[in-house]
C-alpha positions as CSV (number, residue, x, y, z in Angstrom):
1,M,-20.2,23.4,-8.7
2,K,-23.4,25.7,-7.9
3,N,-23.9,25.1,-3.8
4,I,-22.0,23.9,-0.8
5,V,-24.2,23.4,2.0
6,I,-22.4,23.4,5.5
7,L,-24.4,21.7,8.2
8,A,-23.0,23.3,11.7
9,A,-26.4,23.4,13.9
10,G,-26.5,20.1,16.0
11,L,-26.8,20.0,19.8
12,S,-22.7,19.0,19.8
13,S,-24.4,16.8,23.1
14,R,-21.2,14.1,22.9
15,F,-18.7,17.2,23.0
16,W,-19.7,17.7,26.5
17,P,-17.7,19.4,28.8
18,L,-17.3,22.3,25.7
19,S,-19.5,23.6,23.1
20,T,-22.1,24.8,26.2
21,Q,-21.6,28.3,24.6
22,A,-20.6,27.6,21.2
23,H,-21.1,24.8,18.1
24,K,-18.2,22.5,18.4
25,A,-17.1,23.3,14.6
26,F,-16.4,27.4,16.2
27,Y,-13.4,25.8,18.2
28,K,-10.2,27.3,16.9
29,C,-6.9,25.2,16.9
30,G,-4.0,24.4,14.0
31,L,-2.8,28.0,12.9
32,G,-5.4,30.1,14.9
33,R,-8.7,29.4,12.7
34,T,-11.6,27.7,13.8
35,V,-12.6,24.7,12.4
36,I,-15.3,25.9,9.9
37,E,-13.2,28.4,9.2
38,E,-10.9,25.5,7.9
39,T,-13.7,23.5,6.1
40,V,-14.6,26.7,4.1
41,S,-11.1,27.5,3.0
42,S,-10.8,23.5,1.7
43,L,-13.7,24.1,-0.5
44,L,-13.1,28.2,-1.8
45,P,-10.4,26.5,-4.4
46,L,-13.4,25.0,-6.3
47,K,-14.9,28.3,-6.9
48,P,-18.5,27.6,-6.3
49,N,-21.5,29.7,-7.4
50,E,-22.5,29.8,-3.1
51,I,-21.7,28.2,-0.1
52,D,-24.5,28.1,2.4
53,I,-24.0,27.9,5.9
54,V,-26.5,26.3,8.6
55,V,-26.0,27.2,12.4
56,S,-27.8,27.4,15.5
57,P,-29.1,30.8,16.8
58,K,-26.3,30.9,19.2
59,D,-23.8,30.8,16.3
60,L,-25.3,33.2,14.0
61,E,-23.0,36.3,15.5
62,K,-20.2,33.7,15.4
63,A,-20.6,33.2,11.6
64,K,-21.7,36.6,10.9
65,F,-18.2,37.8,12.1
66,L,-15.7,35.0,10.1
67,F,-17.7,34.9,6.7
68,N,-19.3,38.8,6.3
69,K,-16.1,40.0,4.3
70,N,-17.5,37.0,1.5
71,E,-20.5,38.3,-0.5
72,N,-20.7,34.4,-1.8
73,I,-21.2,32.8,1.8
74,K,-25.0,33.0,3.6
75,I,-25.7,32.4,6.9
76,F,-29.0,30.2,7.6
77,V,-30.3,29.4,11.2
78,Q,-32.1,26.5,12.1
79,E,-34.1,27.3,15.4
80,K,-34.2,23.9,16.4
81,P,-31.9,20.9,16.1
82,T,-34.3,19.0,14.6
83,G,-31.7,16.9,12.2
84,E,-29.3,17.2,9.6
85,G,-33.0,17.4,7.1
86,D,-34.3,19.9,8.3
87,A,-30.9,22.1,8.6
88,L,-30.5,20.9,4.9
89,L,-34.6,22.0,4.3
90,T,-33.8,25.5,6.0
91,V,-31.5,26.6,2.7
92,F,-33.6,25.4,0.1
93,K,-36.6,26.3,1.5
94,N,-37.1,29.6,-0.5
95,K,-35.4,28.3,-3.4
96,S,-34.4,25.9,-6.2
97,I,-31.8,24.7,-7.5
98,K,-30.7,22.7,-10.9
99,G,-27.9,20.8,-11.4
100,N,-25.6,19.0,-8.2
101,F,-25.7,20.1,-5.0
102,F,-22.5,19.2,-2.7
103,L,-24.0,18.3,1.5
104,T,-21.2,18.5,4.6
105,T,-20.6,18.9,7.9
106,A,-18.4,22.2,9.3
107,D,-16.1,19.6,10.5
108,K,-14.7,18.1,7.4
109,I,-11.4,20.2,7.1
110,N,-10.4,18.2,4.1
111,A,-14.0,18.6,1.9
112,G,-12.3,20.2,-0.7
113,E,-10.1,16.8,-1.5
114,I,-13.6,14.7,-1.1
115,L,-15.6,17.0,-3.2
116,K,-12.6,16.3,-6.0
117,L,-13.3,12.5,-6.0
118,L,-17.3,12.7,-5.9
119,Q,-17.0,14.8,-8.6
120,K,-15.6,12.2,-10.9
121,E,-19.6,10.5,-10.6
122,K,-22.5,12.3,-11.6
123,Q,-23.9,11.5,-7.8
124,A,-22.1,10.4,-5.5
125,I,-21.4,9.7,-1.8
126,A,-18.6,9.4,0.4
127,L,-17.4,5.9,1.9
128,R,-14.9,4.5,4.9
129,I,-13.7,1.3,5.9
130,T,-14.6,1.4,9.4
131,D,-13.6,-1.1,12.3
132,T,-16.8,0.0,14.1
133,P,-19.6,-0.2,12.3
134,Q,-21.9,-0.3,14.9
135,F,-21.4,3.7,15.2
136,F,-22.1,4.6,11.8
137,G,-24.6,4.6,9.0
138,I,-23.4,1.3,6.8
139,A,-23.5,1.3,3.2
140,S,-24.4,-1.6,1.2
141,L,-22.8,-1.6,-3.0
142,D,-24.2,-3.4,-5.8
143,S,-22.7,-5.0,-8.8
144,K,-21.8,-1.2,-10.0
145,R,-20.9,0.7,-7.0
146,N,-24.8,2.1,-6.4
147,I,-25.7,2.4,-3.4
148,V,-28.3,0.7,-1.7
149,P,-30.6,1.5,1.5
150,V,-28.1,2.3,4.6
151,V,-28.6,1.1,7.9
152,E,-27.9,3.0,10.7
153,K,-26.0,2.0,13.7
154,P,-26.7,-1.6,13.6
155,K,-25.7,-3.9,16.2
156,A,-22.3,-5.5,16.4
157,G,-22.0,-8.1,14.1
158,K,-25.1,-7.4,11.9
159,N,-23.7,-5.0,10.2
160,P,-23.9,-5.7,6.2
161,T,-20.5,-4.3,5.5
162,N,-18.2,-1.9,6.9
163,Y,-18.8,0.8,4.7
164,R,-19.5,3.8,6.7
165,V,-21.3,6.7,5.0
166,T,-19.2,10.0,5.9
167,S,-20.3,13.5,5.4
168,G,-20.2,14.0,1.7
169,Y,-23.2,14.0,-0.2
170,L,-22.9,15.0,-4.3
171,L,-26.4,14.9,-5.2
172,D,-29.0,15.9,-7.8
173,G,-31.5,18.8,-7.1
174,K,-34.3,17.0,-7.3
175,F,-33.5,14.9,-4.2
176,I,-34.4,18.1,-2.4
177,N,-38.2,17.5,-3.5
178,L,-38.2,14.5,-2.1
179,L,-36.8,15.4,1.0
180,K,-39.5,17.5,1.6
181,K,-42.1,15.4,1.2
182,V,-40.2,13.0,4.1
183,P,-41.9,13.6,7.8
184,S,-39.8,15.9,9.8
185,S,-37.5,13.8,12.3
186,H,-34.2,13.8,13.4
187,Y,-33.1,10.8,10.9
188,S,-35.5,12.5,7.9
189,L,-31.8,13.0,6.2
190,E,-31.6,9.4,6.3
191,E,-35.2,8.1,5.3
192,A,-35.4,10.3,2.2
193,L,-31.3,9.1,0.7
194,S,-32.9,5.4,1.6
195,K,-36.0,6.2,-0.6
196,Y,-33.7,8.0,-3.3
197,F,-31.0,4.9,-4.1
198,K,-34.4,3.2,-5.0
199,T,-34.3,5.1,-7.8
200,N,-31.2,6.5,-8.4
201,E,-27.8,5.6,-9.2
202,V,-25.7,7.2,-6.2
203,K,-22.4,5.9,-6.7
204,G,-20.1,4.5,-3.2
205,V,-16.4,6.8,-3.6
206,F,-14.3,5.2,-1.3
207,V,-12.4,8.2,0.4
208,D,-9.2,6.3,2.8
209,K,-6.9,7.7,1.1
210,I,-7.8,11.1,2.2
211,D,-7.1,12.2,6.3
212,D,-9.8,11.0,8.1
213,V,-11.5,14.0,10.1
214,K,-13.8,13.7,12.3
215,L,-15.1,16.0,15.6
216,K,-17.6,13.8,17.0
217,F,-15.8,13.7,21.0
218,P,-14.0,16.7,22.7
219,W,-10.5,14.9,21.8
220,D,-11.1,15.0,18.8
221,L,-9.8,18.5,18.1
222,L,-6.4,17.2,19.0
223,S,-6.4,15.4,15.9
224,I,-7.4,18.1,14.0
225,N,-5.4,20.3,15.5
226,K,-2.4,17.3,14.5
227,Q,-3.1,17.2,10.9
228,I,-3.3,20.9,10.8
229,Q,-0.2,21.8,12.4
230,G,1.5,18.6,10.4
231,K,1.7,20.6,7.1
232,I,3.2,23.4,8.6
233,S,7.1,24.2,7.7
234,F,7.5,27.3,8.2
235,K,8.4,29.9,11.0
236,H,7.1,32.9,12.0
237,I,7.4,35.3,15.0
238,D,6.0,38.4,14.7
239,K,8.2,41.3,15.2
240,S,6.5,42.6,18.4
241,A,7.0,39.1,20.2
242,K,9.6,39.4,22.8
243,I,12.3,36.2,22.6
244,A,14.9,35.6,25.5
245,K,18.3,35.5,24.2
246,T,18.3,31.9,25.8
247,A,15.3,30.8,24.9
248,I,15.4,27.7,22.1
249,I,12.8,27.5,19.1
250,E,12.8,24.5,16.9
251,G,10.9,23.5,14.2
252,P,7.8,24.9,12.8
253,I,6.0,27.4,15.0
254,F,4.0,30.5,15.0
255,I,4.8,33.1,17.6
256,G,2.0,35.7,17.4
257,K,1.8,39.8,18.1
258,N,3.0,40.7,21.5
259,A,4.0,37.1,23.0
260,K,6.7,36.7,25.1
261,I,8.8,33.8,25.4
262,M,10.8,33.9,28.9
263,D,14.7,32.7,29.7
264,F,15.4,29.6,28.9
265,A,12.2,28.2,27.1
266,S,11.7,25.6,24.8
267,I,9.6,25.6,21.9
268,V,9.8,22.5,19.7
269,G,6.8,22.5,16.5
270,P,4.8,22.1,15.8
271,V,3.9,25.1,17.7
272,Y,1.1,28.1,17.2
273,I,1.7,30.5,20.3
274,G,-1.4,33.4,20.2
275,D,-1.1,37.4,20.3
276,D,-0.6,38.4,24.0
277,S,0.2,34.7,25.5
278,V,3.5,34.7,27.8
279,I,5.9,31.4,28.2
280,G,7.5,31.7,31.2
281,T,11.2,30.6,32.2
282,H,12.5,27.1,32.1
283,S,9.7,26.2,30.6
284,L,9.0,23.5,27.8
285,I,6.3,23.4,25.0
286,R,6.3,20.4,22.6
287,Q,4.6,18.6,19.3
288,N,1.4,19.6,18.2
289,V,0.1,23.0,21.1
290,F,-1.8,25.3,20.6
291,I,-2.0,28.1,22.6
292,D,-4.5,30.9,22.1
293,Q,-4.1,34.6,22.6
294,D,-3.3,35.8,26.4
295,V,-2.7,32.6,27.8
296,L,0.0,32.5,30.5
297,I,2.3,29.4,30.7
298,G,3.8,30.1,34.4
299,S,7.4,29.0,35.0
300,G,8.7,25.4,35.0
301,S,5.5,24.0,32.8
302,E,5.8,21.6,30.4
303,V,2.8,20.8,27.5
304,K,2.7,18.4,24.9
305,N,0.1,18.2,22.2
306,S,-2.8,19.7,23.8
307,I,-5.0,23.0,23.2
308,I,-5.2,26.1,25.8
309,Y,-8.0,28.6,25.3
310,S,-7.5,32.3,26.3
311,G,-7.2,33.8,29.6
312,S,-6.1,30.1,30.7
313,S,-3.1,30.1,33.3
314,L,-0.9,27.5,34.5
315,H,2.2,27.4,37.1
316,R,4.9,24.4,37.2
317,N,2.1,22.1,35.9
318,Y,2.1,19.4,33.3
319,V,-0.2,19.2,30.9
320,G,-0.1,16.9,28.3
321,D,-2.8,15.4,25.4
322,S,-5.1,17.8,27.1
323,I,-8.0,20.6,26.2
324,L,-8.3,23.4,28.7
325,E,-10.9,25.8,27.4
326,E,-11.2,29.5,28.2
327,D,-10.4,31.0,31.4
328,V,-9.3,28.2,33.0
329,K,-6.5,28.5,36.3
330,V,-4.5,25.7,37.0
331,G,-2.5,25.9,40.5
332,A,1.3,25.0,40.6
333,G,2.0,21.5,41.0
334,T,-1.2,20.3,39.2
335,V,-0.6,17.1,36.8
336,F,-2.6,16.4,33.8
337,A,-2.1,12.3,33.9
338,N,-2.4,11.2,29.9
339,R,-1.0,7.8,30.3
340,R,-2.6,4.5,32.2
341,N,0.0,3.0,33.9
342,D,-0.4,-0.6,32.0
343,R,-0.5,1.8,28.8
344,R,-4.0,0.6,27.5
345,E,-6.6,2.5,26.0
346,I,-7.7,5.2,27.9
347,K,-11.8,5.1,28.4
348,T,-14.2,7.9,29.0
349,L,-17.9,8.5,30.2
350,I,-20.2,9.8,27.5
351,K,-23.7,9.9,28.4
352,E,-23.3,8.2,31.7
353,E,-21.2,5.2,29.0
354,K,-17.9,4.2,29.1
355,V,-16.4,4.9,26.0
356,L,-12.8,3.9,24.0
357,T,-11.2,6.8,23.0
358,G,-8.9,5.1,20.8
359,L,-6.2,6.5,22.3
360,T,-3.1,5.8,24.8
361,S,-2.1,9.0,25.2
362,F,-5.1,11.1,26.7
363,G,-5.2,13.9,29.6
364,A,-7.8,15.9,30.2
365,V,-10.7,18.2,29.2
366,I,-11.4,21.3,31.6
367,A,-14.7,23.4,30.2
368,R,-14.5,27.5,30.2
369,G,-13.9,29.7,34.5
370,T,-13.0,26.1,36.0
371,R,-10.5,26.4,38.9
372,I,-8.3,23.8,39.8
373,G,-6.1,24.0,43.7
374,I,-2.5,23.1,43.6
375,N,-0.7,20.3,43.7
376,S,-3.9,17.7,42.2
377,S,-4.0,15.1,40.1
378,I,-6.1,15.0,37.5
379,M,-6.5,11.0,35.6
380,P,-6.3,10.4,32.3
381,G,-10.4,10.9,30.2
382,V,-11.5,13.0,32.7
383,K,-14.0,15.6,31.9
384,I,-14.3,18.9,33.9
385,G,-17.5,20.6,33.5
386,Q,-17.5,24.5,33.0
387,K,-16.7,26.8,36.7
388,A,-15.9,23.9,38.9
389,H,-13.7,24.1,41.8
390,I,-11.4,21.7,42.4
391,W,-10.0,22.1,45.7
392,P,-6.0,21.4,46.5
393,A,-3.9,18.0,47.0
394,S,-7.4,16.6,44.7
395,L,-7.2,13.4,43.4
396,V,-9.9,13.7,40.4
397,L,-10.6,10.1,39.1
398,K,-14.2,10.9,37.3
399,D,-15.4,13.4,35.7
400,V,-16.4,16.8,37.7
401,L,-20.1,18.1,36.8
402,E,-20.3,22.1,36.1
403,E,-20.2,24.9,39.0
404,S,-19.3,22.0,41.8
405,I,-16.9,22.0,44.2
406,F,-14.6,18.6,44.3
407,K,-13.1,18.3,47.4
């Protein structure tokens, strides 16, 4: 495999209230690496000649910092988010390619496994069975398993099949020449593919046996975190970490440098605790928790299946199935509810439309710099924008916009 192209330059508009400062693939989880690092790591064992990563201008320095030690990884900038077709042409604008290339997105942490399956064919696209075809590009296959033109997000009940296209394309370099002739638009990649399918044999390869990974909505981070942490079986506690004799630590765990686990704290893995973080007395940290560096989990708190980023702090709180971005401060007694009373699937607003999350356990997503007063209740599926202020004893039933005051 000569070239692999990874796209990480989209707007991430459905990722609100997160991704205001960085593309969604630059969020950390699992064992302390960003999602895009996990994706690249999955592809490196295949020994590509070059991995080309396309990012937006705001992520250029982050990408350089993460990958500047590998001379086979090149960073390209897509100045404006004008679609995946233009992003791909950003790589091949001034160079040609002979043979095949592999195209994927930065959230595909198992891209290496997908590519191994696709490489059994000369050209191929990864497909999955879906119950919600209205949200995806839907492919049909002829008798030889060749893909015929894809229908983008068909209306409910109008889908030709339930074979959704996932972000894994193994194509001949000549596809680039066709793409260059298609007028630039947000869907130029899809338009070029539809034309390409008419004169080229591109097989549809089902990859359902490989864990599905998507990073479309913020709660998808919880799923990716769980997938990564579910594969660890070791216990690593840095020598500089201070663990109280009365603390209880069970299961797979990573505890970083200078972290402190106080008296009678209980940690049930898989759990990641970053450098300089503190787990207070009588706290419970359990199952698929990612705690970044420099986080304070104050005494009497419980955190379950959640992601908490650096600089955030809790005190006597319950945080379940939730995400707290950097520098979020939560007052004592505040609870993040993560279940409906009727135990039904939780809905949330995305671009002013109610969306089913597919989850019956889902708390809240809190953006950076937010302050939440004591004894507040945050209801399931609520999202709070950056630098918002939630007054003490608030009942938050709906989303709160950035830099607003809720009382």
